[in-house]
Every structure is written in structure tokens, then in C-alpha cells.
C-alpha positions in Angstrom: 0.0 0.0 0.0 1.4 3.4 -1.1 1.5 6.5 1.0 -1.5 7.9 -0.9 -3.5 4.7 -0.4 -2.6 4.6 3.3 -3.6 8.3 3.8 -6.9 7.6 2.0 -7.5 4.5 4.2 -6.8 6.4 7.4 -9.1 9.2 6.3 -11.9 6.8 5.7 -11.3 4.7 8.8 -11.2 7.8 11.1 -14.4 9.3 9.6 -12.7 12.4 8.4 -13.5 11.7 4.7 -17.1 11.1 5.7 -17.3 14.5 7.5 -15.7 16.3 4.6 -18.3 14.8 2.2 -21.1 16.0 4.4 -19.7 19.5 4.4 -19.2 19.4 0.6 -22.8 18.3 0.2 -24.0 21.4 2.2 -21.8 23.8 0.1 -22.0 22.3 -3.4 -24.2 19.2 -4.1 -22.8 19.1 -7.7 -19.3 18.3 -6.5 -18.2 14.9 -7.9 -16.7 12.5 -5.4 -14.1 9.9 -6.3 -16.2 7.1 -4.7 -18.4 4.3 -6.2 -21.9 4.0 -4.9 -23.8 0.7 -5.0 -26.2 0.2 -7.8 -29.2 0.3 -5.5 -28.4 4.0 -4.8 -29.8 4.7 -8.2 -33.1 3.0 -7.3 -34.5 -0.5 -6.9 -35.2 -0.8 -10.7 -31.7 0.0 -11.8 -29.7 -2.5 -13.9 -26.1 -2.7 -15.0 -25.5 0.4 -17.1 -23.4 -1.4 -19.6 -26.5 -3.4 -20.6 -28.4 -0.2 -21.4 -25.9 0.4 -24.3 -26.6 -3.0 -25.9 -29.1 -3.9 -28.6 -29.6 -1.9 -31.8 -31.3 1.4 -31.5 -33.6 2.3 -34.5 -33.8 6.0 -33.7 -31.4 8.6 -35.1 -30.9 11.5 -32.8 -27.4 12.9 -33.2 -27.7 16.0 -31.1 -29.2 17.2 -27.8 -31.9 19.1 -29.7 -32.8 16.0 -31.7 -32.9 13.9 -28.5 -35.2 16.4 -26.7 -37.4 16.7 -29.8 -37.9 12.9 -30.1 -38.8 12.7 -26.4 -41.5 15.3 -26.8 -43.4 12.6 -28.7 -43.3 10.2 -25.8 -45.8 9.9 -23.0 -45.0 10.1 -19.3 -46.4 7.2 -17.3 -45.7 6.1 -13.8 -44.2 2.6 -13.3 -47.2 1.4 -11.3 -49.6 2.3 -14.1 -47.4 1.0 -16.9 -45.8 -2.1 -15.4 -47.6 -2.7 -12.1 -44.3 -2.2 -10.3 -43.0 0.5 -8.0 -39.7 1.0 -9.9 -39.1 -0.6 -13.3 -36.4 0.7 -15.7 -37.0 0.1 -19.4 -34.1 -0.8 -21.7 -33.7 2.2 -24.1 -34.5 0.0 -27.1 -37.7 -1.1 -25.4 -38.5 2.5 -24.6 -38.3 3.3 -28.3 -41.1 0.8 -29.0 -43.5 1.7 -26.2 -42.6 5.5 -26.2 -43.9 5.7 -22.6 -42.2 5.7 -19.2 -41.1 7.8 -16.3 -38.1 10.0 -15.8 -35.6 7.2 -15.5 -36.7 5.8 -18.9 -36.7 9.2 -20.6 -33.2 10.0 -19.2 -31.6 6.6 -19.8 -32.6 6.8 -23.5 -31.4 10.4 -23.7 -28.1 9.4 -22.1 -27.6 6.5 -24.5 -28.2 8.7 -27.5 -25.8 11.4 -26.4 -23.2 8.8 -25.6 -23.6 7.4 -29.1 -23.2 10.9 -30.5 -19.9 11.2 -28.5 -21.3 14.0 -26.3 -19.8 14.1 -22.8 -23.0 13.1 -21.0 -23.9 11.9 -17.5 -27.1 10.1 -16.5 -28.0 11.6 -13.1 -30.4 10.6 -10.3 -31.1 13.0 -7.5 -33.8 15.4 -6.3 -35.6 18.0 -8.4 -36.8 21.2 -6.7 -38.3 23.0 -9.7 -40.9 25.6 -8.9 -44.5 24.7 -9.8 -43.6 21.0 -10.3 -43.7 17.9 -8.1 -40.6 17.7 -5.9 -38.9 14.4 -5.3 -36.4 11.9 -6.7 -35.8 12.5 -10.3 -33.5 11.5 -13.2 -32.0 13.8 -15.8 -28.9 14.1 -18.1 -26.1 16.5 -17.5 -23.9 17.2 -20.6 -21.2 19.5 -21.9 -21.3 21.2 -25.3 -18.9 23.8 -26.4 -17.3 24.1 -23.0 -20.7 24.8 -21.4 -22.8 22.7 -19.0 -26.4 21.8 -19.7 -29.3 19.9 -18.0 -31.5 17.9 -20.3 -34.7 17.0 -18.5 -36.5 14.6 -20.9 -39.9 14.8 -19.3 -40.3 18.5 -19.9 -42.7 19.2 -22.8 -41.0 22.3 -24.5 -37.5 22.7 -25.9 -37.0 25.8 -23.7 -37.6 23.7 -20.6 -36.1 20.5 -21.8 -32.6 21.9 -22.3 -31.2 24.6 -20.1 -27.9 26.0 -19.0 -26.8 24.4 -15.8 -25.9 27.7 -14.2 -29.6 28.8 -14.7 -31.1 25.8 -13.0 -28.3 24.6 -10.7 -30.4 25.2 -7.5 -33.4 23.3 -9.0 -31.5 20.0 -9.4 -29.7 18.3 -6.5 -27.6 15.3 -7.9 -26.9 12.3 -5.8 -25.4 9.6 -8.1 -24.4 9.5 -11.8 -22.8 7.4 -14.5 -20.8 8.9 -17.4 -19.7 7.8 -20.9 -17.2 5.5 -19.2 -20.1 3.5 -17.6 -18.5 4.0 -14.2 -21.0 5.0 -11.5 -19.9 7.8 -9.1 -21.5 9.8 -6.3 -22.1 13.5 -6.1 -21.7 15.4 -2.8 -25.5 15.9 -2.9 -25.8 12.2 -1.8 -24.6 13.3 1.6 -27.6 15.6 2.1 -29.7 12.6 2.7 -29.6 10.4 5.8 -29.9 7.2 3.7 -27.1 8.5 1.4 -24.8 9.1 4.4 -25.5 5.5 5.6 -24.4 3.9 2.3 -21.2 1.9 2.1 -19.2 3.5 -0.7 -15.8 2.4 -2.0 -13.0 4.5 -3.3 -12.0 4.2 -6.9 
């Protein structure tokens, strides 16, 4: 074990790393942490993210605008109404066929299409606190284009609300966990704003 690994182990064992993450969560929930959350942190319906990139997609959507436009033709439906389950994540190719689902289904499909388009995109699960909208756990996509950061919220029904600059809506979205183009899950500091998040066993990369 090298000195860096030893220092990291001591920080974790002493609880100092945990306390730092809690403070980070209070200051900036969007701060990315170098730790790996368990799959269940995304939700009980989550599957292995590598699997969501398999099977042939039949929809051509080579840009964020094209992705959002295609999603405007899809119908929002709660999992209990569509699948008779509390949390069921559709494979993106299945979502293309049924064109109905909830925020995870919309955002998983959007994430896959942006990854295929070689956009630096992250599938994110966290809490949405948008005015005049239901507040609670939500999924969206964070991506970078031209050096700027954007939020793509697939369940929104207009282009102006589907794609917005991150700095304009940063306080409305509180990220907890995410997975990027490299298909490696990670945690945001926002996870430590929740008691259940602070209780999770996370491992260092």
C-alpha cells in the first residue's frame, strides 16, 4: 500500500472523509466525489448500465436538440400504471417501442443517444426542486457542449424547458449519483444531504 492509499484508508477509517463529504454536500451538491456507490443508490429498478448500451437502436438522434425533440413525442407514465411495479427501468430500445415511461426511462434513453453521439453526457439521479412542479427523486442528463454545461430534462414538454444551461437551474436539481460515458458510477456530494445516502457503504476508486 502506497502513502496515498494509506492516507486515504486512514481518512476513511477515522471518519474524516465522511465528514468532509457531508460539508461538501452542504456547500455544493454538484461536486463529484471519487467514490463508487452501490447500484441500489440509483433506485431499486436500476440494472447494470453497460446493458443499457446494448441492442440496436432504431432512432437517429445525433444532437441534444434531436434527443429532446424525439422525447416530446413520448408519454409520461408512472411505473405502477405501466408495469404494475413501483420501480421498473425500461431498456432504451424497449422505450423506443413503447414510447412511454417515467423520468428514468426518458433520461436513460437520452443518455444513451448522447453517448452514441460522442457527447460528454452523464445520467444523473437525484432530487428535483423545480418551482410549480412535483418535488422528489428524479432523473435527468447533464452534458457538456462547447465548454458549457447543460441539463437535459426529458420529461419536460417544451424545448426551452427540456434543455437549459446548468448555471440557470443549478439550484433546482440536486444530484446524488451518476454514470458517465465510461459507464463507471460515481457519487455527487448531494448524496450526503440525505440520511440514507450518508449511511451507504461507498468504496474508493
